VEXKEDO-416773 format. One record per residue (C-alpha): residue number from 1; residue in one letter; x, y, z. Coordinates in nm, 3 decimals, padded with zeros to 5 digits. Layout:
N
resi:resn:x:y:z
NUM:A:X:Y:Z
...
// end
This chain:
384
resi:resn:x:y:z
1:M:00.000:00.000:00.000
2:N:00.115:00.352:-00.076
3:V:00.292:00.514:00.223
4:K:00.110:00.843:00.167
5:L:-00.224:00.660:00.170
6:I:-00.140:00.485:00.499
7:Y:-00.043:00.819:00.654
8:A:-00.368:00.979:00.532
9:I:-00.575:00.696:00.683
10:F:-00.389:00.733:01.015
11:I:-00.454:01.108:01.026
12:A:-00.820:01.058:00.944
13:L:-00.862:00.801:01.221
14:T:-00.695:01.019:01.480
15:C:-00.927:01.306:01.387
16:L:-01.245:01.100:01.377
17:A:-01.172:00.877:01.678
18:P:-00.905:01.037:01.889
19:D:-00.998:00.830:02.194
20:I:-00.858:00.520:02.023
21:F:-00.508:00.665:02.027
22:A:-00.521:00.889:02.335
23:A:-00.371:00.757:02.655
24:A:-00.571:00.790:02.972
25:A:-00.510:01.130:03.124
26:P:-00.305:01.108:03.444
27:P:-00.455:01.247:03.763
28:C:-00.411:01.619:03.802
29:E:-00.346:01.737:04.156
30:D:-00.222:02.051:04.326
31:S:00.089:02.012:04.536
32:P:00.014:02.008:04.912
33:L:00.359:02.150:04.986
34:K:00.432:02.518:05.026
35:L:00.603:02.695:04.740
36:L:00.830:02.991:04.802
37:L:00.728:03.299:04.605
38:K:01.038:03.506:04.540
39:T:01.010:03.879:04.602
40:T:01.212:04.165:04.462
41:G:01.396:04.200:04.789
42:G:01.523:03.845:04.765
43:S:01.319:03.701:05.052
44:G:01.042:03.451:04.991
45:I:00.676:03.430:05.086
46:P:00.543:03.080:05.168
47:F:00.234:03.006:04.959
48:Q:-00.010:02.715:04.934
49:C:-00.253:02.628:04.658
50:H:-00.567:02.603:04.872
51:W:-00.530:02.967:04.974
52:M:-00.644:03.066:04.622
53:R:-00.971:02.874:04.615
54:S:-01.184:03.164:04.734
55:S:-00.948:03.446:04.641
56:K:-01.048:03.725:04.404
57:N:-00.688:03.731:04.277
58:K:-00.678:03.365:04.174
59:Q:-00.702:03.434:03.800
60:A:-00.430:03.697:03.811
61:W:-00.196:03.475:04.010
62:C:-00.249:03.174:03.783
63:S:-00.203:03.383:03.468
64:N:00.099:03.588:03.569
65:A:00.306:03.344:03.773
66:A:00.423:03.031:03.591
67:E:00.550:02.876:03.913
68:I:00.202:02.903:04.068
69:A:00.037:02.756:03.757
70:S:00.265:02.451:03.754
71:H:00.239:02.408:04.131
72:C:-00.140:02.446:04.145
73:P:-00.279:02.321:03.810
74:K:-00.605:02.196:03.958
75:V:-00.713:02.512:04.140
76:C:-00.594:02.717:03.841
77:G:-00.801:02.505:03.601
78:L:-00.493:02.412:03.397
79:C:-00.492:02.034:03.424
80:S:-00.497:01.989:03.049
81:S:-00.184:02.203:03.018
82:Y:00.023:02.058:03.300
83:G:-00.121:01.711:03.352
84:C:00.129:01.491:03.531
85:S:00.457:01.665:03.597
86:D:00.681:01.780:03.877
87:S:00.622:02.120:04.025
88:Q:00.891:02.354:03.895
89:A:00.858:02.584:04.194
90:T:01.087:02.618:04.491
91:L:00.925:02.432:04.779
92:V:00.932:02.496:05.153
93:I:01.009:02.177:05.345
94:G:01.016:02.114:05.720
95:K:01.000:02.330:06.029
96:E:01.303:02.538:05.934
97:G:01.155:02.627:05.595
98:N:01.436:02.473:05.389
99:E:01.416:02.555:05.018
100:E:01.401:02.250:04.793
101:T:01.306:02.146:04.440
102:C:01.196:01.802:04.326
103:P:01.544:01.706:04.193
104:S:01.723:01.829:04.506
105:L:01.461:01.679:04.737
106:L:01.470:01.336:04.579
107:G:01.842:01.329:04.498
108:S:02.015:01.083:04.269
109:S:02.000:00.782:04.498
110:E:01.727:00.539:04.393
111:K:01.687:00.423:04.754
112:R:01.651:00.780:04.883
113:K:01.406:00.865:04.606
114:K:01.194:00.562:04.690
115:N:01.184:00.653:05.059
116:K:01.099:01.017:04.993
117:C:00.824:00.925:04.747
118:K:00.647:00.732:05.022
119:N:00.560:01.069:05.171
120:P:00.218:01.159:05.019
121:K:00.309:01.528:05.000
122:V:00.630:01.458:04.808
123:A:00.452:01.209:04.583
124:K:00.189:01.466:04.483
125:T:00.448:01.738:04.427
126:C:00.696:01.529:04.229
127:R:00.469:01.285:04.045
128:A:00.689:01.253:03.738
129:T:01.013:01.195:03.926
130:C:00.836:00.952:04.161
131:E:00.708:00.765:03.850
132:L:00.346:00.795:03.962
133:C:00.193:00.940:03.646
134:D:00.014:00.618:03.558
135:S:-00.100:00.535:03.909
136:D:-00.439:00.604:04.058
137:D:-00.454:00.908:04.279
138:T:-00.560:00.749:04.606
139:E:-00.562:01.085:04.780
140:S:-00.775:01.274:04.532
141:N:-00.973:01.565:04.670
142:Q:-01.275:01.438:04.483
143:P:-01.478:01.175:04.674
144:S:-01.560:00.849:04.504
145:T:-01.908:00.815:04.357
146:E:-01.901:00.435:04.382
147:L:-02.182:00.299:04.597
148:S:-01.931:00.110:04.812
149:A:-01.769:00.440:04.906
150:V:-02.089:00.605:05.025
151:P:-02.156:00.548:05.396
152:S:-02.495:00.407:05.491
153:A:-02.723:00.564:05.748
154:V:-02.620:00.297:06.000
155:P:-02.249:00.304:06.095
156:S:-02.062:-00.014:06.016
157:F:-01.756:-00.137:06.198
158:G:-01.662:-00.378:05.924
159:P:-01.442:-00.317:05.617
160:S:-01.515:00.013:05.445
161:S:-01.384:00.230:05.164
162:F:-01.322:00.496:05.430
163:M:-01.027:00.437:05.658
164:W:-00.847:00.647:05.918
165:S:-00.481:00.567:05.967
166:Q:-00.273:00.727:06.241
167:L:-00.017:00.979:06.122
168:Y:00.312:00.915:06.302
169:G:00.334:00.821:06.670
170:D:00.140:00.929:06.977
171:L:00.203:01.267:07.136
172:D:00.211:01.211:07.511
173:G:00.206:01.428:07.819
174:E:00.346:01.354:08.163
175:S:00.188:01.288:08.501
176:N:-00.111:01.518:08.567
177:D:-00.034:01.737:08.264
178:R:-00.386:01.705:08.123
179:F:-00.207:01.707:07.787
180:G:-00.468:01.707:07.511
181:S:-00.740:01.871:07.719
182:A:-00.762:02.116:07.429
183:C:-00.632:02.085:07.075
184:A:-00.677:02.237:06.730
185:I:-00.531:02.186:06.384
186:S:-00.449:02.414:06.089
187:A:-00.651:02.403:05.766
188:D:-00.415:02.170:05.581
189:G:-00.332:01.958:05.885
190:S:00.037:02.049:05.883
191:R:00.036:02.226:06.221
192:L:-00.142:02.149:06.545
193:I:-00.165:02.297:06.892
194:V:-00.211:02.100:07.214
195:G:-00.302:02.238:07.556
196:A:-00.187:02.087:07.886
197:Y:-00.349:02.308:08.148
198:G:-00.229:02.090:08.438
199:Q:00.139:02.096:08.342
200:T:00.353:02.164:08.650
201:D:00.717:02.180:08.535
202:A:00.728:02.551:08.463
203:R:00.537:02.723:08.746
204:G:00.338:02.485:08.960
205:G:00.009:02.416:08.781
206:A:00.039:02.708:08.544
207:G:-00.024:02.500:08.233
208:Q:00.146:02.476:07.897
209:V:00.082:02.486:07.522
210:I:00.292:02.315:07.254
211:V:00.268:02.360:06.876
212:Y:00.383:02.086:06.640
213:S:00.457:02.077:06.267
214:D:00.448:01.788:06.021
215:N:00.805:01.759:05.888
216:G:00.722:01.469:05.657
217:E:00.847:01.204:05.897
218:N:00.700:01.291:06.238
219:W:00.542:01.564:06.449
220:E:00.814:01.813:06.534
221:Q:00.779:02.073:06.810
222:I:00.787:02.434:06.688
223:Y:00.995:02.653:06.917
224:A:00.983:02.634:07.296
225:P:00.657:02.554:07.477
226:L:00.443:02.844:07.600
227:N:00.379:02.846:07.975
228:G:00.139:03.015:08.213
229:D:00.247:03.299:08.439
230:S:00.122:03.171:08.775
231:S:00.037:02.843:08.941
232:V:-00.339:02.904:08.911
233:D:-00.353:03.004:08.543
234:S:-00.486:02.683:08.380
235:F:-00.296:02.808:08.073
236:G:-00.406:02.608:07.767
237:Y:-00.749:02.505:07.893
238:A:-00.880:02.623:07.554
239:V:-00.681:02.675:07.233
240:G:-00.731:02.773:06.869
241:I:-00.516:02.808:06.559
242:S:-00.538:03.004:06.233
243:E:-00.573:02.850:05.890
244:D:-00.200:02.866:05.813
245:G:-00.095:02.773:06.167
246:K:00.092:03.101:06.219
247:W:-00.146:03.244:06.483
248:I:-00.266:03.076:06.801
249:I:-00.502:03.172:07.082
250:V:-00.478:03.040:07.438
251:G:-00.751:03.048:07.703
252:I:-00.637:03.098:08.065
253:P:-00.957:03.073:08.276
254:D:-00.786:03.057:08.621
255:M:-00.996:02.772:08.758
256:S:-00.856:02.815:09.110
257:T:-00.963:03.168:09.202
258:W:-01.186:03.262:08.905
259:S:-01.056:03.618:08.932
260:N:-00.745:03.641:08.712
261:S:-00.867:03.478:08.392
262:K:-00.741:03.608:08.058
263:V:-00.662:03.517:07.699
264:K:-00.341:03.559:07.500
265:V:-00.282:03.551:07.125
266:F:00.057:03.464:06.979
267:A:00.208:03.489:06.629
268:D:00.492:03.293:06.472
269:N:00.781:03.536:06.421
270:G:00.911:03.313:06.142
271:S:01.245:03.232:06.296
272:S:01.264:03.128:06.657
273:A:00.965:03.196:06.879
274:W:00.599:03.266:06.939
275:V:00.554:03.635:07.019
276:Q:00.245:03.779:07.185
277:A:00.023:03.978:06.951
278:G:-00.138:04.270:07.129
279:Q:-00.232:04.299:07.493
280:D:-00.360:04.043:07.741
281:L:-00.736:04.009:07.689
282:I:-00.932:04.035:08.014
283:G:-01.304:04.009:08.082
284:S:-01.518:04.207:08.324
285:G:-01.646:04.127:08.671
286:S:-01.481:03.993:08.985
287:V:-01.583:03.632:08.921
288:R:-01.529:03.509:08.570
289:A:-01.398:03.225:08.355
290:F:-01.282:03.439:08.064
291:G:-01.110:03.208:07.814
292:W:-01.305:02.897:07.904
293:S:-01.375:02.868:07.531
294:V:-01.200:03.038:07.238
295:G:-01.207:03.048:06.860
296:M:-01.014:03.216:06.581
297:S:-01.090:03.319:06.222
298:S:-00.880:03.178:05.937
299:T:-00.639:03.472:05.936
300:G:-00.619:03.500:06.314
301:S:-00.726:03.864:06.305
302:R:-01.065:03.804:06.471
303:V:-01.121:03.600:06.785
304:I:-01.417:03.491:06.995
305:I:-01.391:03.431:07.369
306:G:-01.642:03.271:07.603
307:D:-01.680:03.376:07.967
308:P:-01.963:03.151:08.088
309:Y:-01.935:03.226:08.461
310:S:-01.944:03.606:08.448
311:N:-02.256:03.808:08.523
312:S:-02.366:03.569:08.801
313:L:-02.310:03.263:08.580
314:T:-02.537:03.403:08.312
315:G:-02.234:03.427:08.088
316:R:-02.094:03.656:07.823
317:V:-01.911:03.631:07.489
318:Y:-01.658:03.871:07.341
319:V:-01.554:03.917:06.978
320:L:-01.239:04.119:06.909
321:D:-01.041:04.233:06.604
322:F:-00.666:04.290:06.585
323:N:-00.581:04.631:06.437
324:G:-00.211:04.560:06.401
325:S:-00.112:04.656:06.753
326:V:-00.405:04.602:06.992
327:W:-00.728:04.403:07.015
328:E:-01.055:04.597:06.991
329:D:-01.415:04.495:07.060
330:V:-01.628:04.431:06.754
331:H:-01.952:04.634:06.777
332:H:-01.871:04.724:07.138
333:D:-02.202:04.910:07.158
334:Q:-02.387:04.577:07.132
335:T:-02.250:04.404:07.441
336:D:-02.599:04.305:07.554
337:L:-02.640:04.106:07.232
338:L:-02.365:03.867:07.342
339:T:-02.473:03.836:07.704
340:G:-02.696:03.568:07.846
341:T:-02.991:03.745:08.009
342:K:-03.296:03.523:07.988
343:W:-03.191:03.238:08.214
344:E:-02.986:03.270:08.528
345:Y:-02.696:03.023:08.539
346:G:-02.729:02.956:08.168
347:V:-02.347:02.974:08.128
348:F:-02.380:03.156:07.797
349:G:-02.054:03.101:07.605
350:K:-01.940:02.774:07.755
351:A:-01.876:02.667:07.396
352:V:-01.810:02.900:07.103
353:G:-01.718:02.880:06.736
354:I:-01.638:03.121:06.455
355:S:-01.646:03.091:06.077
356:A:-01.332:03.114:05.863
357:N:-01.410:03.472:05.757
358:G:-01.513:03.570:06.110
359:M:-01.859:03.683:06.001
360:H:-02.059:03.410:06.176
361:I:-02.033:03.295:06.536
362:I:-02.205:03.019:06.730
363:I:-02.258:03.020:07.107
364:G:-02.351:02.729:07.332
365:I:-02.571:02.784:07.640
366:P:-02.594:02.433:07.787
367:N:-02.773:02.521:08.112
368:N:-03.036:02.741:07.953
369:N:-03.404:02.675:08.028
370:N:-03.358:02.439:08.323
371:M:-03.070:02.246:08.166
372:R:-03.248:02.190:07.834
373:G:-02.973:02.391:07.671
374:Q:-02.969:02.623:07.374
375:T:-02.746:02.739:07.090
376:K:-02.748:03.078:06.919
377:V:-02.589:03.183:06.588
378:F:-02.506:03.546:06.509
379:K:-02.398:03.715:06.187
380:D:-02.190:04.033:06.158
381:T:-02.404:04.265:05.944
382:G:-02.171:04.563:05.974
383:S:-02.203:04.883:06.171
384:S:-02.553:04.995:06.260
// end
C-alpha cells in the first residue's frame, strides 16, 4: 500500500476517533507542599494552593506566575496544560523552611528517592520523578461516587472504603499534665496545637501549650513551649489556631480563684519563637472564667472568647479584632447582644465557634431553660 495513503488513513482516524489513540489522562493534583514565592527584595513568601480557592486574585496569580500555575494546576483550572509533571517551583520543606526542588529533594539515589516518594506530599508534588503518572490518585480531593464508598445511614464497623490511619506516633504528656485537654489543627493539617493546662514543670500548675509541625516524617515541636504565668492560670485550657498555623489563641480561665482569667494571642515570628500579639485580653467582673472557650478566624485577626461564669453565671461572649497593635471589641455598643440574660446560670458562652471569615459565630448555652440547653448563631451585618 502507498505510504502516503497509509499516513492519510492514520490522520483521518486520529481526527475521527481520537480516543482510540489517546492515553488515559493522568490524575491532576495541586501540590500540598508550600512553594516559596520570590520577592524583589530576595526574601520569599510561603504560599499554598488552597489559599487561592476563594481568592479574588486567583485568575491573576495563575495567569501571571508560571510557578504558581505549575504548582497548582487543579485550582488554576490548567490540568490539560500541566497534567502529570513535577512542580517547577521552589518548595518549603520542614519546620526550618528549607528551600528544595523536586530534583534536590529526591536526589540521585534510587533508595533515597523511593523513601521520599512514600511521603504523600512529596509524591503529589513530584509525580513525574516519583514515577506515579500512571497510578491512581488514592488521595484525590474528589470523593468516590461508587456505591461502596458512600456510607450508609447505619455506621458499620466492618471493612469500608473509608479508613483512618494514624499519622506518626502518639504525642504524650506527663503525670497530671492534662495534655490534650484542648487541641486544634491548621486548615491543611500540617500544624497542630495542644493544651496541657495541668502541666507543673514551669510554674506549679500554670499550664502549657505546645505547637507541632508535620516535617514529613513525624510531628516536630515548633519553638519552645508556652507556659502560664502563675500556678493558678490553667494556661491552655482552651486553644485555637489560624488556617496557616501562624497564629494561636490560648484560654487561661484561672480555675482556682476565678478572678485572674485572661486570653493571650501569639504569632509565629518566622524564625525562633511565638511572640504575643497585642495585649492580654481580660473580661469584666470579679468572678469570671474568661477564656473557658475560644475560637479564631482563618487569618487569626478576629477571635471569639467565652466567659460563661461572668454576670452571676449568666455568661458573656466577646468578639475582638486585631488592628495591628491592639485588640478591639467588635460592635462594642452591642454588648448586651452577646450576654446571656434570659436564664440565670445559663453559662452563655461555655462553647463558642467562629467561621473562617469571622462573620458568623455560634454560642452554646448548655444550662439554659432548666438544663435543656440552647445554641445561638449570630452574623456580623456591619455597623448599625
